[in-house]
N, C-alpha and C positions, 0 to 999 in steps of 0.2 A: 721545195726540196727537189733537187736535180739528181737523179739516180741513174747509174750505169748498171748494166747487167752483163756478167761474164758467164757464158755457158748457155746457149740458146737451145738446149735440148728439152726433154719432156718436163723437167721440173722448172727450168728457166721460164718456159711458157706459162706455167702455173703462177709463178711470181709476177710476170708481166700482166696477166689477167687480173690478179689481185690488186696490183698497183694502180691499174686503170680505174678502180673504184674508190681511190683515196683522193680527196680534194687536195689541191695544191702540189701534187706530185707530177713531175715531168720526167719522162724517160729521155735521156740525152745521148746515150752511147750504148751500142751493143757489141760485145766481143764474142766471137765464135771461132771454132777451129777452121771452118771453111768460110771464106769471105762471101760466097754466094748466099749461104744461110744467114750470116750476119746482116747483109744488106736487105734480104727479104724480110727478116724479123724487124729490122729498124724501120723499114717502110710501113709495115703493118701497125707498129706501135708509136709512130711519130718521132722516132729518134733521128737526130740530124747527122749522127756519126756512126759508122760501122767499121770494124777492124778485126784482125786476127791477133793483135798485139795488146795485151792488157796494159803494159807499161805506157803505151800511147794514150790509152784512155785515162790512166792515173795521172798523166801529165796535164790533162785538160782542166781549164779553170771553170768549165760549165758542169763539172761533176762534184757534187757534195758528198756523195756516198755511193758505195758499190755493193751489189749483191752477187756473191760467188756461187754459181751452180756448176762448177767445174769438177773434174775427176778428184776423188778423195785424196789422192797422193799429192795434189797441188794445194790443198786447202790451207795448210799452215803457212807455207811460204808466201802464198798470194795474200793471205790476211795480213801478214807482217808487212808486205810490200805496200798494200793499200794504206795502212796506218802510217807507215814511214812517209808516204806521199801526202799525208794530211787528210785522208778520206775516212769517213766512218764506214764500217763494213758489217755486213751480215753474211755469214758463210753458212752454206747448207750443211746439214748433218752428214757425216761426222766432221768435227773440227780437225781431226788428224787421224793417223793410224799409228802413232807412237806417243807414249806418255810424255816423253821429253819435248816433243813438239807442242803439246798442249801448254806446258809450262812456259815455253818460249813465246807463244802467242799472248798468253796472259801478261807476261812481263812487259811486252811492247805496249799492250793496252794501258797498263799502269803508267808507263813512261810518257805516253802521248796524251792520255786522258780522253781519247776518242772513244766513241761507241763501238764496241765489238760484240756482236750478238751472234749466237749459233742457232741454226734452224731446228731446234728441238720441238717439232710441230705438235707432238702429243700434249704439251703444256697448253696449247692454244685451241685444240679441237673442242667444240662446245660440250661434247660428251664428257671429256676429262675435266673440263672447267666446272661442269655441274657437280661432279664428285668432289673436286677440290674445294669449291665454295661450301659444301656441306661439311667437309672436314674442318675447314677454318671456323665455321659457325659452331663447331662442337656437336654436330648432329650425327657424325659418322666417325668410326675409327676402323682402319683396315687391319684385318688379321692376316690375310694372305692375298697375294696377287698371282693369278695363273694366266700365263700369256702364251699364245700360239702365233708365231710369225712364219707364214708359209707362202712359198712361191714355187713356180716350176721354171727353173732357169738352168737347164743342162747345157745351154749354149750362152754365149756372152751377149745378152740383150738388155735393153733399158725398159722403163715402165710402159713404153708404148709398143714393146715387142720388136723394136728395131735394133740392128747391130750396135754394140757399144764399143768404144775405143779403149776402155779401161775395165778392170775387173772389180766387181762389187765384193763385199765381204760380210759374212754373217756376224762376226764378232764386232768389228770396228764400226759398222754402219747399223745393221738392223738391231743388234743387241743394245746399241747405245740408246735407242729410243726407250727401251724398257728399263735399263739400269738407271737412267736419269729420271724417268717418270716415277719409278718406285721410290727413290729417295725424295723427290719433290712432293709426292702425295703423302708419304708417311711423315715427312719432316725429320727423318732420322738418317743416320749414316750407316752404310753397309760395312759390316765388320767381318763377315765371312762370305767368301765367294768361291764357288766351285764350278768347274766346267769340264765337259768331255765332248769330243767331236768324233765324227765318223771319218771314213777314208777321204783323202783329198782327190779331187777330180784330176784325171791324168793330163788334161790339157790346160784347164784353168788354174790348177795349183792351189785351190782353196777347198776347205772342208764343205761338203754339201749338206751336212746335218750336224746339229749341235744342241746340247742341253746344258742349261745354267741354273744353279741354285744360289739364292742370296739370302742373307740374314742381317737385319739391322741391329743396332745397339739396343733398341727397345723391344726386340723379340719378334718383329714382323718378318714374314718370309715371302719369297717370290720364287716361282718355278717358271722357267722360260724354255720353250721348245722352238727351235728354228730349223727350217729346211728349205733347200732349193730343189728338192726332189718331189714335192707334194703336187700330185696331179688331181686337184680338187679345188674347193673354194680357196681363193688366194687372198692374202692380206694379213693384217695383224689384228688379233682379237684378244681383248683384255677382260678378264673376269676379276672383279673386285669382290672378295668375300669379307664382309664387314660385320661389326657388332649389331648393325641396324639395317640389314638387308644385303642382298647380293645384286651386283650390277654388271652388265656386259656392255663394253664399249666396242663398237665397230666403226672406226674412224670417227666421223662427226656425229654418228647416231648412238643412242644409248637405250638399253633395254633392262628390264628387271631380270632376276634369275629365272623367272618363268616365261621369259621372252615377250613380255609386255612392253611396248614402246613407250619411252618417256619423252615428253615434249621438252626439247632443249632449245627451241627456237628463240626464246627470250634471254638466253644466257649472254649473248653478245650481239653486236650489230650485224654480224654475218654468220652464216652456217658453214663458211669455208675457212678451215684451219689455216691454210697458207695465207689467205688475205688477212686474217686476224694477226698472224705472225708479222706480216709486213706493216700492218697498222701500228703494232707495238714498236717496231724498229723506227718508223718515222716519228711517232710521238715521243719516244725516248730522246731522240736527237733534238727535236724542237724544244723539249722541256728540260734538257740538260740533266737527265737522270739515268740511272742504271736500268737497262731493260730487263724484263723477265727473259731468262735464258741468256744472260750475258755470259761472256767467257768465264768470268769468275764464278757465276752462279751454276754453271754446268761442269766446272773443272773436276769435281769429285767423281763424276761419271767416268771420266777418262782415267782417273787413278784406278778405279775398279777394273776397267777394261785392260789396262796395262798389267795388273796383277793376274788377271785371267789368261792373258797371252803368255806370261811367264810360266804359268801352270801347264798350259797346252804344249808349249815348246819343250818343257822338261820331259814330256812323254814321247817326243818324236824319236 
């Protein structure tokens, strides 16, 4: 499997590190906004080609698949371009920032029959896999999910604290993790979705605080609080309130409601959610099957986000 990576920033490097642990994978091309960065990363990970032009990479016959870790606003267009060029694609979350674009990507995937997977990492974290496995086994049923997604980003920076060339978004990026995971874990469809947001940042033009409520057709509820203003513990913390226990997921780690750590080291072959996500991408291509978090599998998440955006804009 010969894979190209577009976007050699903080998350691009996480994917490259994960791919290095997968047998049979070769990194053949690196695309970055700056050629110096592309060449440096290509040399480190053994890629023979570096460029600032994604189309140049898509035209190469030594590229079977591409992973897109580019700015959100490029995701849909680049996913479509990759598939039109005959390449399988994994696009980092979010798939898009418009519901219409999600539909367009799914349409091209159906037309081409190529693998198109979206990086909904929460499905792959061992902590959330442990909960999912118990739900599938009939040992757990979720009553409520309570989620806090908190960062301190009053300036435009990435996950490494470095200046970012594009603007992140609480709704279309960070809420996407929870909206998708909630429907995936409950196996139910969100039928009621409400959102409110705080004032928009005067320079960034995005809301810095947001609150979302969700209800499924089976009566499960989710409360999600998001902030770029939180000067404290950073990250996303998921509380599962179930009929048979309460569980708290902190990325790959899992705890009981009484903060007792649960051993999830045997859930999968790695404790790294990004690596597990990449393993699923490679396996799905090789096995000619639909991957977990395929564009079709996560499409309903973007329907809900689109509905929430309409709500929020109606109050502007």
